[in-house]
C-alpha positions in Angstrom: -16.7 6.4 5.2 -14.8 9.3 5.7 -11.3 9.4 7.5 -12.5 10.1 10.9 -14.9 7.4 10.8 -12.1 5.1 9.7 -10.0 6.0 12.5 -12.8 5.7 15.1 -13.5 2.1 13.7 -9.8 1.3 13.9 -9.5 2.6 17.4 -12.3 0.5 18.6 -10.9 -2.7 17.1 -12.0 -3.0 13.4 -9.4 -4.3 11.2 -11.0 -5.3 7.9 -12.3 -2.6 5.6 -13.9 -3.6 2.4 -15.3 -1.7 -0.4 -14.1 1.6 1.0 -12.6 4.4 -1.1 -10.0 7.0 0.0 -8.2 9.8 -1.7 -5.6 12.5 -1.6 -7.3 14.3 1.2 -6.8 11.1 3.4 -3.7 11.1 5.5 -2.6 7.9 7.1 1.0 8.9 7.7 2.8 8.0 11.0 0.0 6.0 12.1 -0.1 2.5 13.7 -2.4 0.4 11.4 -0.9 -2.9 12.0 -2.9 -6.0 11.3 -5.3 -4.0 8.9 -6.9 -5.5 6.0 -8.0 -3.4 3.0 -10.0 -5.5 0.7 -11.6 -4.3 -2.8 -10.7 -0.6 -1.8 -9.7 2.2 -3.9 -6.5 4.1 -2.5 -5.7 7.0 -4.7 -3.0 9.5 -3.6 -3.1 8.5 0.0 -0.3 9.0 2.5 0.9 5.9 4.5 4.5 7.2 4.7 6.1 6.3 8.1 3.2 4.2 9.2 3.3 0.8 10.9 1.5 -1.5 8.4 3.1 -4.7 9.7 0.9 -7.9 9.2 -1.3 -5.8 7.0 -3.0 -7.1 3.7 -4.1 -4.9 0.7 -6.4 -7.3 -1.4 -7.9 -6.8 -4.8 -7.3 -3.1 -4.2 -6.7 -0.3 -6.8 -3.6 1.5 -5.4 -2.5 4.5 -7.3 0.1 7.3 -6.4 0.4 5.9 -2.6 3.3 7.0 -0.5 4.7 3.9 1.4 8.1 5.5 1.9 9.7 4.8 5.3 6.6 2.6 6.2 6.8 -0.8 8.0 5.5 -3.4 5.7 7.0 -6.4 7.7 4.9 -9.6 7.1 2.5 -7.7 4.9 1.0 -8.7 1.5 -0.1 -6.5 -1.4 -1.9 -8.3 -4.1 -3.7 -5.5 -6.3 -3.2 -3.0 -9.0 -0.3 -1.0 -7.9 0.8 2.1 -10.1 2.7 5.1 -9.5 3.4 4.6 -5.7 6.5 5.1 -3.7 8.3 2.7 -1.4 11.7 3.9 -0.8 13.0 3.3 2.7 10.2 0.7 3.6 11.0 -2.0 6.1 10.1 -5.2 4.1 11.0 -8.2 6.2 8.8 -11.1 5.0 6.9 -8.7 2.7 4.9 -10.4 -0.1 4.3 -8.5 -3.2 2.1 -10.9 -5.5 0.2 -10.7 -8.7 0.2 -6.9 -9.0 -0.9 -5.2 -12.0 1.1 -2.2 -13.1 0.7 -0.3 -16.3 -0.7 -3.5 -18.2 1.9 -5.9 -16.7 1.7 -8.4 -13.9 4.4 -8.0 -11.6 5.7 -9.7 -8.5 8.1 -10.2 -5.8 11.2 -10.0 -8.1 10.0 -6.5 -9.4 9.6 -5.2 -5.9 12.9 -6.2 -4.8 14.7 -4.8 -7.7 12.6 -1.8 -8.7 9.6 -0.7 -6.6 11.6 -0.9 -3.1 13.9 1.9 -4.3 11.3 4.0 -5.8 10.9 7.6 -4.6 9.1 9.2 -7.6 6.3 6.7 -8.2 6.6 6.4 -12.1 8.0 2.9 -13.1 7.0 3.1 -16.8 10.6 4.0 -17.8 12.1 0.9 -15.9 12.1 -2.6 -16.8 9.5 -4.6 -15.1 9.5 -8.2 -14.8 
């Protein structure tokens, strides 16, 4: 599925996207993607900055180098592999960050609240991850 097919499917009401790969040429910034579910997707270097991802779910996805800065993640869930991603300035009311693999360590809500939420560069390896 290319990015234009994705947006067309979303516009006509599709909210669940499974086994789809997106990469750095795919730009989701400043979009309303509320209530979306990405399941078993590969998201590499995609830009979600400033997007409305409220009530979204990222389930069993491989998330690498994603820009979530200033996105609305209210009531959202990320439960995946998360590496090298940026979250600085997100809206995170009732956001759940569960059982995420990051550089060989499982991280959860405490790590998000202490480290990830302030990340502007996307490289956590030098920081203490719980």
